[in-house]
C-alpha positions as CSV (number, residue, x, y, z in Angstrom):
1,M,111.7,41.4,86.3
2,A,107.9,42.1,85.2
3,L,108.5,41.0,82.0
4,M,109.9,37.7,83.4
5,V,107.1,37.5,86.1
6,S,104.0,37.9,83.4
7,F,105.8,35.3,81.6
8,V,106.3,32.5,84.4
9,S,102.4,33.1,85.7
10,V,101.0,32.9,81.9
11,A,103.4,29.6,81.6
12,V,101.9,28.3,85.0
13,S,98.2,29.3,84.1
14,I,98.7,27.3,80.7
15,L,100.3,23.9,82.0
16,Y,98.4,23.7,85.5
17,T,95.7,21.8,84.1
18,P,97.6,19.2,82.2
19,F,100.1,19.1,85.1
20,L,96.8,18.0,87.2
21,L,95.6,16.0,84.4
22,L,98.6,13.6,84.3
23,I,99.1,13.3,87.8
24,L,95.6,12.1,88.2
25,C,96.2,9.8,85.4
26,V,99.1,8.4,86.4
27,I,97.6,8.1,90.4
28,F,94.7,6.1,88.8
29,L,96.8,4.2,86.9
30,A,99.1,3.2,89.5
31,S,96.3,2.4,91.3
32,I,95.2,-0.6,89.4
33,G,98.3,-1.8,88.6
34,K,98.1,-0.7,84.7
35,S,100.6,1.0,82.2
36,L,99.7,3.2,78.6
37,G,102.9,1.8,77.0
38,V,104.0,5.3,77.1
39,R,107.6,4.3,78.8
40,R,108.3,1.6,76.6
41,L,107.7,3.3,73.7
42,Y,110.1,6.2,75.0
43,V,112.7,3.6,75.6
44,N,112.5,2.5,72.0
45,I,112.5,5.5,70.8
46,L,115.9,6.2,72.7
47,L,117.1,2.8,71.6
48,K,117.0,3.9,67.4
49,L,118.0,7.4,68.5
50,F,121.2,6.1,70.2
51,E,121.7,3.7,67.4
52,Y,121.4,6.4,64.6
53,G,123.9,8.6,66.8
54,R,126.2,5.5,66.8
55,Q,126.2,5.0,63.2
56,H,126.9,8.9,62.6
57,I,129.8,8.7,65.1
58,E,131.4,5.9,63.0
59,V,130.7,7.6,60.0
60,A,132.5,11.1,61.2
61,K,135.5,9.2,62.5
62,K,136.4,7.1,59.6
63,L,136.0,10.5,57.7
64,Q,138.4,12.3,60.0
65,R,140.8,9.2,59.6
66,N,140.7,9.5,55.4
67,D,141.4,13.1,55.9
68,S,144.2,12.8,58.2
69,S,145.8,9.9,56.4
70,D,145.7,8.5,53.1
71,E,147.3,5.4,54.5
72,E,144.7,2.6,55.5
73,E,145.4,1.3,58.8
74,P,143.7,-1.8,60.5
75,P,140.3,-0.9,62.2
76,T,140.3,-0.6,66.2
77,P,137.1,-0.4,67.8
78,D,136.5,3.1,69.2
79,D,134.9,2.2,72.8
80,K,138.2,-0.4,73.7
81,P,141.2,0.3,75.2
82,P,143.9,-0.7,72.3
83,S,145.9,-1.9,74.9
84,A,143.9,-4.1,77.1
85,I,141.6,-6.7,77.1
86,I,138.0,-6.5,77.1
87,K,136.1,-8.7,79.3
88,E,132.3,-8.2,77.9
89,N,129.4,-9.1,80.2
90,G,125.7,-9.3,80.4
91,V,123.3,-8.7,77.8
92,N,123.5,-4.5,77.2
93,G,127.2,-4.5,75.7
94,T,128.8,-3.0,78.9
95,K,132.6,-3.6,79.9
96,N,133.3,-4.7,83.4
97,S,137.3,-4.6,83.4
98,V,139.9,-3.7,81.9
99,I,142.1,-7.1,82.8
100,E,140.6,-10.6,81.8
101,R,142.1,-12.8,84.8
102,Q,142.4,-15.6,83.9
103,E,142.6,-16.9,87.5
104,I,142.7,-14.9,91.4
105,L,145.7,-14.5,92.3
106,G,147.1,-12.3,95.0
107,P,145.9,-11.2,98.2
108,S,142.8,-12.9,98.8
109,P,140.3,-14.0,101.7
110,E,140.5,-17.9,100.1
111,L,143.9,-17.7,98.7
112,N,142.8,-19.2,95.8
113,Y,146.4,-20.3,94.4
114,K,146.0,-22.7,91.3
115,R,148.5,-24.4,90.4
116,S,149.4,-26.7,87.0
117,K,149.2,-30.6,87.4
118,S,153.0,-31.0,86.0
119,Q,155.1,-28.0,87.9
120,E,158.3,-27.3,86.6
121,R,161.6,-26.1,87.7
122,L,164.1,-24.2,86.2
123,Q,167.5,-26.3,86.6
124,N,170.5,-25.6,84.6
125,G,168.8,-23.3,82.1
126,H,166.5,-25.9,80.5
127,L,163.0,-26.5,82.0
128,T,162.5,-30.0,83.2
129,P,159.6,-31.8,85.3
130,E,160.1,-32.0,89.0
131,V,160.8,-34.8,90.4
132,K,158.1,-36.7,92.5
133,G,158.8,-36.2,96.2
134,E,161.6,-34.3,95.7
135,R,162.0,-30.8,98.0
136,N,163.4,-27.9,96.2
137,L,163.6,-25.5,99.4
138,E,166.5,-23.2,96.7
139,F,164.8,-20.0,95.7
140,H,164.1,-19.1,92.3
141,L,162.8,-15.7,90.9
142,H,159.9,-17.8,88.9
143,H,158.5,-18.8,92.5
144,C,157.0,-15.6,93.0
145,M,156.2,-14.9,89.2
146,D,152.3,-15.1,89.6
147,L,152.5,-13.1,92.5
148,V,154.4,-10.2,90.6
149,K,151.7,-10.6,87.8
150,A,149.1,-10.5,89.8
151,G,150.1,-7.4,91.9
152,M,151.3,-6.1,88.2
153,E,147.5,-6.6,86.9
154,S,146.0,-4.9,90.5
155,I,148.2,-2.0,89.9
156,I,146.7,-1.2,86.7
157,E,143.3,-2.1,87.6
158,D,142.0,-4.0,91.4
159,Q,138.6,-5.9,91.1
160,V,137.8,-3.6,94.0
161,T,138.1,0.2,93.1
162,S,136.7,-0.7,89.3
163,V,133.2,-1.8,91.1
164,F,133.4,1.7,92.5
165,E,133.2,4.0,89.5
166,A,130.5,4.3,87.3
167,E,130.0,1.5,84.3
168,E,131.8,2.3,81.3
169,L,129.1,2.0,78.2
170,R,130.1,0.8,74.7
171,S,128.8,3.8,73.1
172,W,127.5,7.4,73.3
173,N,123.9,7.5,74.8
174,L,123.5,11.8,74.4
175,L,124.4,12.0,78.4
176,T,127.8,13.9,79.9
177,R,128.7,10.4,81.6
178,T,130.3,9.4,78.2
179,N,130.9,12.5,76.4
180,R,133.6,12.4,74.4
181,Q,133.4,15.4,72.8
182,Y,130.8,13.8,70.0
183,E,127.8,16.4,70.0
184,F,130.2,18.4,68.6
185,L,131.3,15.7,65.6
186,T,128.8,16.7,63.4
187,W,126.0,19.3,63.4
188,R,123.0,16.5,63.4
189,L,124.2,14.6,66.5
190,T,124.9,18.9,68.3
191,I,121.2,19.1,67.3
192,I,120.1,15.9,68.6
193,W,122.2,16.5,71.8
194,F,120.8,20.3,72.3
195,M,117.4,18.7,72.1
196,G,117.9,16.2,74.5
197,F,119.1,18.5,77.5
198,V,116.1,20.8,76.7
199,V,113.8,17.8,77.1
200,R,115.7,16.3,79.9
201,Y,116.2,19.5,81.8
202,F,113.0,21.7,80.9
203,F,110.4,18.8,80.5
204,L,111.4,15.8,82.2
205,L,112.8,17.4,85.4
206,P,110.3,19.8,86.4
207,L,107.4,16.9,85.6
208,R,109.7,14.5,87.7
209,I,110.1,16.8,90.7
210,F,106.7,17.0,91.0
211,I,105.7,13.7,90.5
212,F,108.4,13.0,93.5
213,I,106.9,15.6,95.9
214,V,103.3,14.4,94.8
215,G,104.5,10.8,95.5
216,V,106.0,11.0,98.9
217,W,103.3,13.1,100.8
218,W,100.4,10.5,99.3
219,L,102.3,7.6,100.6
220,I,102.7,9.0,103.7
221,V,99.2,9.7,103.9
222,C,98.0,6.4,102.8
223,T,100.7,5.0,105.6
224,A,98.9,7.3,108.2
225,C,95.2,5.8,106.9
226,V,96.4,2.2,107.2
227,G,98.2,2.8,111.0
228,T,94.4,3.3,112.4
229,L,93.4,0.4,110.8
230,P,93.4,-2.7,113.7
231,D,96.4,-5.4,113.0
232,G,94.9,-8.6,110.8
233,P,95.1,-9.6,107.7
234,F,92.0,-7.1,106.3
235,K,94.8,-4.5,107.6
236,Q,97.7,-6.5,105.7
237,R,95.5,-6.8,102.7
238,V,95.1,-2.9,102.5
239,N,98.7,-2.1,103.2
240,N,99.4,-4.8,100.1
241,A,97.1,-2.5,98.0
242,L,98.3,0.9,98.8
243,S,101.8,0.0,99.3
244,L,101.9,-1.1,95.3
245,M,100.1,1.9,93.9
246,C,102.5,4.3,96.2
247,F,105.5,3.2,94.7
248,N,104.0,2.2,91.3
249,F,103.2,5.9,91.4
250,L,106.7,6.9,92.4
251,S,108.3,5.1,89.9
252,R,107.2,7.3,87.4
253,C,109.5,9.8,88.7
254,I,112.5,8.0,87.2
255,S,110.4,6.9,84.1
256,A,111.0,3.4,85.5
257,V,110.4,0.5,83.1
258,I,110.4,-2.3,84.9
259,T,110.6,-5.9,83.7
260,Y,109.7,-8.9,86.4
261,H,110.8,-12.7,85.6
262,N,110.0,-15.9,87.0
263,S,106.8,-14.0,88.9
264,D,106.2,-18.1,90.4
265,Y,109.6,-17.8,92.6
266,K,108.5,-14.6,94.2
267,P,108.9,-14.3,97.9
268,R,106.2,-14.6,100.3
269,N,107.9,-14.7,103.5
270,G,110.9,-15.5,105.0
271,I,114.0,-13.5,104.0
272,C,114.2,-12.1,100.3
273,V,118.2,-11.3,99.4
274,A,119.2,-9.0,96.2
275,N,122.5,-8.0,95.2
276,H,122.8,-4.1,95.9
277,T,123.3,-1.2,93.0
278,S,121.2,1.8,94.4
279,P,118.7,2.9,96.9
280,I,115.9,2.8,94.6
281,D,116.4,-0.8,94.4
282,V,113.7,-1.1,97.4
283,L,111.4,0.7,95.3
284,V,112.2,-1.6,91.9
285,L,111.0,-4.4,94.4
286,M,108.5,-2.9,96.1
287,C,106.7,-2.6,92.5
288,D,105.7,-5.9,92.9
289,S,105.1,-6.9,95.8
290,C,104.9,-5.7,99.5
291,Y,108.2,-6.0,101.9
292,S,109.5,-5.1,105.4
293,L,112.6,-3.4,105.5
294,I,115.7,-3.7,107.8
295,G,118.0,-0.7,108.7
296,Q,119.2,2.1,110.4
297,R,116.9,4.7,112.2
298,H,117.6,8.0,110.6
299,D,116.3,11.6,111.5
300,G,115.0,14.4,108.5
301,F,113.3,13.0,105.5
302,L,114.5,9.7,106.2
303,G,113.5,9.6,109.2
304,L,110.2,10.7,108.0
305,L,109.6,8.1,105.4
306,Q,110.8,5.2,108.0
307,R,108.1,6.1,110.6
308,A,105.4,6.7,107.7
309,L,106.2,2.8,106.9
310,A,106.5,1.6,110.6
311,R,102.9,2.7,111.3
312,A,101.5,0.5,107.8
313,S,103.7,-2.6,108.0
314,P,105.8,-4.3,110.9
315,H,109.5,-3.1,110.0
316,I,113.1,-3.6,111.9
317,W,114.6,-0.1,112.5
318,F,117.9,-0.3,114.5
319,E,119.4,2.8,117.1
320,R,122.5,3.2,116.2
321,S,124.0,1.4,119.3
322,E,122.2,-1.7,117.9
323,V,123.6,-1.4,114.9
324,K,126.8,-3.6,115.8
325,D,125.2,-6.1,118.1
326,R,124.4,-9.3,116.3
327,H,123.3,-11.0,118.4
328,A,120.3,-8.1,118.7
329,V,119.9,-8.3,114.8
330,A,119.5,-12.3,114.4
331,R,117.3,-11.6,117.2
332,R,114.8,-9.4,115.6
333,L,115.1,-11.4,112.6
334,K,114.2,-14.8,114.0
335,E,111.3,-12.8,115.6
336,H,109.8,-11.5,112.1
337,I,110.2,-14.7,110.3
338,S,108.7,-16.7,112.7
339,V,105.5,-15.0,112.5
340,P,103.9,-16.6,108.7
341,D,101.8,-13.8,108.2
342,N,104.7,-11.0,108.3
343,P,105.9,-9.8,104.9
344,P,109.2,-11.1,103.9
345,I,112.2,-9.1,104.7
346,L,114.4,-7.3,102.4
347,I,117.7,-7.3,102.7
348,F,121.0,-6.4,101.3
349,P,123.8,-8.7,102.2
350,E,127.0,-6.5,100.3
351,G,126.2,-3.8,102.7
352,T,126.7,-1.2,99.9
353,C,126.2,0.1,96.3
354,I,128.1,-2.2,93.7
355,N,128.2,-0.5,90.1
356,N,125.8,-2.7,88.7
357,T,128.8,-5.2,87.0
358,S,129.8,-7.3,90.2
359,V,128.5,-9.1,93.1
360,M,130.1,-8.5,96.4
361,Q,130.6,-10.5,99.4
362,F,127.7,-11.3,101.0
363,K,127.7,-10.8,104.8
364,K,126.6,-13.6,107.0
365,G,124.0,-12.8,109.5
366,S,121.1,-13.1,107.2
367,F,122.3,-16.4,106.3
368,E,123.0,-17.8,109.9
369,V,119.0,-17.0,111.7
370,G,117.6,-20.0,109.7
371,G,114.2,-19.9,107.4
372,T,114.0,-19.8,103.3
373,I,116.1,-17.5,101.5
374,Y,114.4,-16.0,98.3
375,P,117.1,-14.8,96.0
376,V,116.6,-11.6,93.8
377,A,118.7,-10.6,90.7
378,I,118.4,-7.1,89.9
379,K,120.3,-6.0,86.4
380,Y,119.7,-2.3,85.2
381,D,120.1,-1.1,82.0
382,P,123.2,1.4,81.8
383,R,122.5,3.0,78.4
384,F,119.5,4.8,79.9
385,G,120.8,6.1,82.9
386,D,123.6,4.8,85.6
387,A,121.6,3.8,88.8
388,F,125.1,3.4,90.7
389,W,125.2,5.6,94.0
390,N,128.8,6.7,94.6
391,S,128.0,7.9,98.4
392,S,131.8,8.4,99.1
393,R,131.2,11.2,95.7
394,Y,127.3,12.1,95.8
395,G,124.7,13.0,98.4
396,M,121.9,12.1,98.4
397,L,120.2,15.1,96.7
398,H,123.0,15.1,94.0
399,Y,122.3,11.3,93.2
400,L,118.6,11.7,93.2
401,L,119.1,14.9,90.6
402,N,121.1,12.8,88.4
403,M,118.5,9.7,88.3
404,M,115.5,12.4,87.4
405,S,117.9,13.7,84.7
406,S,118.5,11.0,83.3
407,W,116.7,9.2,80.1
408,A,115.1,6.8,82.5
409,I,116.0,3.8,84.6
410,V,115.4,0.3,82.4
411,C,116.0,-2.8,84.5
412,D,115.1,-6.8,85.1
413,V,114.5,-8.3,87.8
414,W,114.6,-12.3,88.1
415,Y,112.7,-14.2,91.0
416,L,115.2,-17.3,91.8
417,P,114.1,-20.5,93.5
418,A,114.0,-20.0,97.1
419,M,117.2,-21.7,98.9
420,A,117.5,-23.6,102.1
421,R,120.6,-24.0,104.1
422,A,121.7,-27.9,103.9
423,P,122.7,-29.3,107.5
424,S,126.3,-29.8,107.0
425,E,126.9,-26.2,105.2
426,S,128.4,-23.5,107.2
427,A,126.9,-19.9,107.1
428,V,129.6,-18.9,105.0
429,E,129.2,-21.5,102.3
430,F,125.2,-20.7,102.0
431,A,125.9,-17.0,101.4
432,K,128.4,-18.1,98.4
433,R,125.8,-20.2,97.4
434,V,123.3,-17.5,97.1
435,K,125.7,-15.2,95.9
436,A,127.1,-17.5,92.9
437,A,123.0,-18.0,91.6
438,I,122.1,-14.4,91.8
439,A,125.7,-13.4,90.1
440,T,125.0,-16.1,87.6
441,R,121.7,-15.4,86.5
442,G,121.9,-11.5,86.6
443,G,124.8,-11.8,84.7
444,L,127.0,-10.3,87.1
445,V,131.0,-10.6,88.3
446,D,130.8,-13.2,91.1
447,L,134.0,-11.3,93.4
448,M,134.8,-12.8,96.8
449,W,135.8,-9.2,98.2
450,D,134.3,-7.6,101.0
451,G,132.2,-4.5,99.7
452,Q,133.5,-2.4,103.0
453,L,137.3,-2.3,101.4
454,K,135.6,0.6,99.6
455,R,136.0,2.6,103.1
456,M,138.8,0.5,104.9
457,K,141.7,-1.3,104.3
458,A,142.3,-4.8,103.7
459,K,142.2,-7.1,107.0
460,K,145.8,-7.7,108.7
461,E,144.9,-11.4,108.7
462,W,144.3,-11.8,104.6
463,R,148.2,-10.4,104.1
464,E,149.2,-12.8,106.8
465,L,147.4,-15.6,105.0
466,Q,149.3,-14.5,102.0
467,Q,152.5,-14.7,103.7
468,E,151.7,-18.4,105.3
469,E,150.9,-19.4,101.6
470,F,153.9,-18.1,100.3
471,S,156.2,-19.5,102.5
472,K,155.1,-22.8,102.5
473,R,155.9,-22.4,98.5
474,L,159.3,-22.1,99.6
475,K,159.7,-25.0,101.7
476,G,158.2,-26.9,98.8
477,E,155.3,-27.8,100.3
């Protein structure tokens, strides 16, 4: 025990000065909005390391196949299920779903049944074109085949459950999330995996935890100082500068490498809406601009941060009893955007985190209050770490541990042109149009499902609409 204590004291005495200099360097670079480019160099080295590992995996598996059988078999990709059609999406080589649906069938909010232009019916054992104006009231098995097909597809993989699971990768990234025993395939991969484990857990993780603790207290101190200033333009300028510095400093605790595109469309006021993958979406966007936040008032650590942020900038925090009051939320939003000098308010209309492959239904509340909407698309690169937070499976501390023990968090942010609601456009239609623009720009799948299906069953109205649609088909309408 005495030997262990002496070893720890010697390690602390040796590493204290380098750690302190590193923290001061990070604070200085974050305060001026600069970077030495170490993180991007680190990411490029990781990409070469992943490619090296992929090549060794392919060679080792090829040798194993040759040893087990001398017969030549047609090559099949190792990362794709043999009985599935893979739907590729995005620039990162990720796969979104097992089944590639050509059309949306089955129970959906819109019941988007797509029929062919020339319908055919079964008569006397032969397929003949349906006569115009004829009403076939008889029931045949083929009337419900599309529903059966959609039901079988949903059993294999439905469109809701798959977006709440970790995004799959096409190649191994030396992390346990895609661990298929590749580290024990060759001795070289074993050495690389072990060295990566040591670097992530014995160097990066302690450093990131230290940066996180210092960054949180630095944010609290800075916002407390800003809160003592009188309201006005000077306070806003000071808050913007300190906010960028604090959040850029905090981004170092996850080795965030963020690329911003189309900065000319960056929101200056109004309402900013974005797709939601992780709680760090706020951190990613606050590293480039200052936003006001809206959400439920919390206790504990989150409550401490909320009170600190509210001292320096106008934010909207609701009590638990007020969250479900749509009129109260709309009134507070209108009051905020009616002040031109207020920062843009950041909203995630999905209401829950999605796994970086899709965009789900936007709640219409933020699109009813009026004002200008500034869409933002966020896409994470899953090769370096999984940014998705499955709140039903992992707590916040477990999630932060996974984030800080990953290689890095690499993402792209696209600012889209401002959008306004058309005079004849409903709030739901406007929300769908904004969602489609975000999905297209971010390379995400545009889904019409409500993200709250993660926690509750499908609405009764959807089932009734499906039954009504099917009855119309049987009647020949």
